[in-house]
N, C-alpha and C positions, 0 to 999 in steps of 0.2 A: 842165627837164632837158636834158642834152646829147643831141640827136637823132642825132648822128653816132657816138655810142658803140656799140660792138659787144659785146653780152653773149655769154657762153659759151652760155647757155640762157635762153630766154624761155618761161615757162609761161603758157598762156592758160587761166584758170579758177582757182578757189581752194577747191575742194572737197577731200575727203580724199585723192584721188589726187594732185592738184596739190600740196597741202601736204606730203604724205609724200615725194614726189619732191624737193621743194625742201629738205626736211630732209636727205635723203641727199646731194644735189649740193653744197649749201653747206658741209656738213661736210667735203667733199673739195676745198674751195676752187675749185669750179666756180661762177663768178660768175653768179648766177641772179636774174632779174627775174620776178616773178609779176604778171600783169595780170588784174584782176577787174572786171567791169562792174557787179556788184551787191554782194551780201553775202558776206563771208568765211565759208566753210563750205558754200556752195551749198545744195542742198536738205536736206543733213544738218543744217544749222543750225536748220531749222524743224521738226525731228522732236522730239516731246515727250520720249520716252524711248527710248534705244537700249539694248536689252536683250540683244543677242547680239554685242557687240563684245568681243573677248578682253581680259581683265584688269580688268573692272569687274563684280564679283560682284553688285552691287546695281543695275547699269545706270548710265547716264550720259545727261544731256540732250544733245541735238544741239548746242545753243548752247555748252555747256561744253566738249564734245569739240572743236568747231571752234575755240574760243578757245585751248585748250591746244595744238592742232596749230599754230595761227598763231604763238603765242608761241615755240614750240619752233623753228619755221622761222626766225623773225626773230632768235632768239638766236644762230643759226649764221651769220647774215648775209644772209638772203633779203631782197630789196627788194620792196615791194609798191606797185603803181600802180593807180589806179582809172581804167579806160578801157574802151571797147568796141572790140574788133578787128573790122574790117570786111573785111579781105583779107590774104592772105599772098602775097608775090611772091618767086620764086627769083631771087636776084641772083648766083648762082654761089658766091662765097666766103661769102656770108651770105644770110639770109632777111630780107626787108623786110616788116614788119608795119605796116599802116596802121590807126591807131585814129581814133576820133572827135576825140580831143584832140591826140594826138601820133603820131609814127611811131617804130618801134623796129627795131633791127638785131640779129640773133642768128646765131650759128654753128649752133645747133640750136634746135628748137622742140618743146615738148610740148603737145599739144592735150588739155585735160582740162575741156572746157566743160560736160560733164554733159548733163542733160535738162531739159525744161520740161513743165508739165502739159498733157495732151491735153484738148481741148475737145470738147463734144458737139454744138456747132453747131445749136442750136435757137433759135427766136425768144425773145428776152428774156435770153439768156445774156450777151451783150455789154452790153445796155442796163442790166442790173441788177448789173453787176460791182461788187463791194464795197458794194452796197446790197441784199444778200440772196444774191448768188452768190459763192461762195468756193472756193478750191482748197487752203487751208491751215487745218486745224482748230486747230493750235497758235496760229496768228496771230490767228484771228478767232472761235474757239469761245466765248470768254468773253462775247461780245456777245449770245449767245443763251441766257443763263441763264433757266431757267423758260419757255422758248419752244419751240414745235414746229418741228422741222426735218426735212429730207430729206437722205439721203446717196445718191449715185449711184455704183454700182460693186460688184463682187463678188469682187475679188482681195484680196491681203494688205493693201494700202494702205487700201482702202475699209473693210475690217473693223477694222483697227487704228485708223483715224481715228474710226470709229463708236464704238469702245470709249472713246476719249478724250472724245468729245463727250457721252457719257452723264453726265459730271461736271456738265454745264451744262444741256442741253436737257431740257424737260419730257417730250418724246417724240421718237422718231426713226423715220422711215419709211425703211428701207433698200431702194432700188430696184435690182434686179439683172436685167440683160438676159437671162441664161439661168439659170445656177445659181451658187451660191457656190463659188469656187475657192481660198479661203484655206487656210492650213495648219490642221491638226487642232487645234493648241493654241489658235489664235485662234477657231476655230469653237466650241470648247468654252467659251471665255470669253464669246463672243457669246451662246451658248445661255442663260447665266445671266440676261442682260438681256432675252432673248426671254421666258423663263419669268416674269420679274418684270413684264412688260408694258411695259417702257421702250422696247423696240425691236420693231418689226413689220417682217417681211421680205416683200417683194413680188417673187416670182420671175416671169420672163418679162415684165418690165415696163420700159418706156422712157418718157422724157419727150417730150411733143409740144411743150409750150410752157411758159415761165416767165412768170407774170403778176404784176402789181403794182398798187399804188395809192399815190399821193403819193410816187412815186419809190422805193418800197420793195416788195420781194417780199411777196405775201400768199397766193399759191396757185400750184400747178402743175397742168397738165393731163397726165395719164398715160395710157398705153395698156398695159393688162395683158391679154396674150394676146387682143388684139382688142377688148377692152372699154374704152371711153374714160370717164374720170371726173376730177374735180378733187380735189386734196388741199389742205387749208388748212395752209400752213407759212409761217414767217417767214424761213426761210433754206434755201439749197440748197448742199450741199458736194459737189463733183464730184471723183471719184478713179477715172478710167477709163483710166489708162495715161500713158505718158510719151513725149515726142518729143525726139530728139537736137538739140542746138544746133549744127547744122552748115550752116546756110544760107549762111554766108559762105565755105564751102569748096568749093561746087559748081563743077565745071570744073577744079579743081586737085587735089583729093584724092579718091581712089577711095572711093565710098560703096556700101553694100549696098542692097538693094531697099527698106529702111526708113529709109535715109539715115543709118545708123550708119557709123562710119569703119572701113574694112578695114585690117588690119595683118598683118604676118608674125609669126613666133614671137618676134621681138625687139621686138615692139610698134612697129615702124617702118612708116610708110605708104609709098605708092608714090613719094613725094617724098623723096629721100635727106636725112637730117638732120631730118626731121619725124616725130615719134612721137605716139602717142595712148594714153591710159590712162583707166580708170574707165568710168562709165556710157555715155559717148559712143562707146565702142569696140564694134564688131560682135562679138557673142559674150559680152559682159560679163554677169555674173550679177546686176547691180543690187543688190549688197550693199556696205555701207560697209567691211567688213573686207576684201573682195576688191578694192575700189577702192584702198584703202591699199596692199595687196600689189602691185597693178599699178603704182602710183606708184613703189614701191621698185624693182621690176623695170625699169621704164622708166629710172629714174635710173642704174642700173648699165649698161644698154645704151647710154645717152647718153654715159656716161663712156668706155666702150669706143670708141664712134664718134669722140669727140673725141681720144682717144689715137692712133687710127689716122690722123687728119688732121694 
């Protein structure tokens, strides 16, 4: 590619916020390049069923929604490159983005890098990654057909993924640090599986260590309200929160105390011409529908910014 070319807009990320913004900008002939380091759709793409996105009465899989958004953006002229951006430098007339493969120049930038899975940092978590330790039920749940597993977490994601995993696992131990904080509709659905004996909930419970044999997980050591014991499980699925993908922005873009990006009402950061939208933004609601809405808003504000320039 021509590394001297200056795009009207470079979008970092390819989740719902990024793709929606690209749909809006390319429809208005704003030359847009979208740069993604991994999979198109971000974390939405590995969600089994999205049941609360407007317009889909029967729900839609995350992979299908991501594919449709991507096709729509490309139909209007969005260009997509696979690279990992490591830094952004303000060059005055444009921003210089340094990737692992190429460098890119843009009049404006939209950061929509989303979040990544939070780790619990216990012995065995790193050692048994993908050999019994997982962060995506949709990706890896089928490997545990008729096997006992544990799920760590008590929020919406943990309960939602537990419900998905009941399709495969013989039994599920749900380990919750304090109390379950999921929505009422998810708790009601979870209760059905508790009543059937498929799911057992352990409140006030944490993992001390993930153990294994022959390079595979076979048990975990848990602490339930001060009492230590072992659980025999073949897999551990961890859903304890999300961390923003903002490490490459430190020292340039203002971040809040949790390292999410601060923006004004126009979704613009402290660096003129650099905007943020979606889950990576401070104050985001962590919903796919709102991420798409923020992508549309950011696109309109970017258009206004370019028109003034």
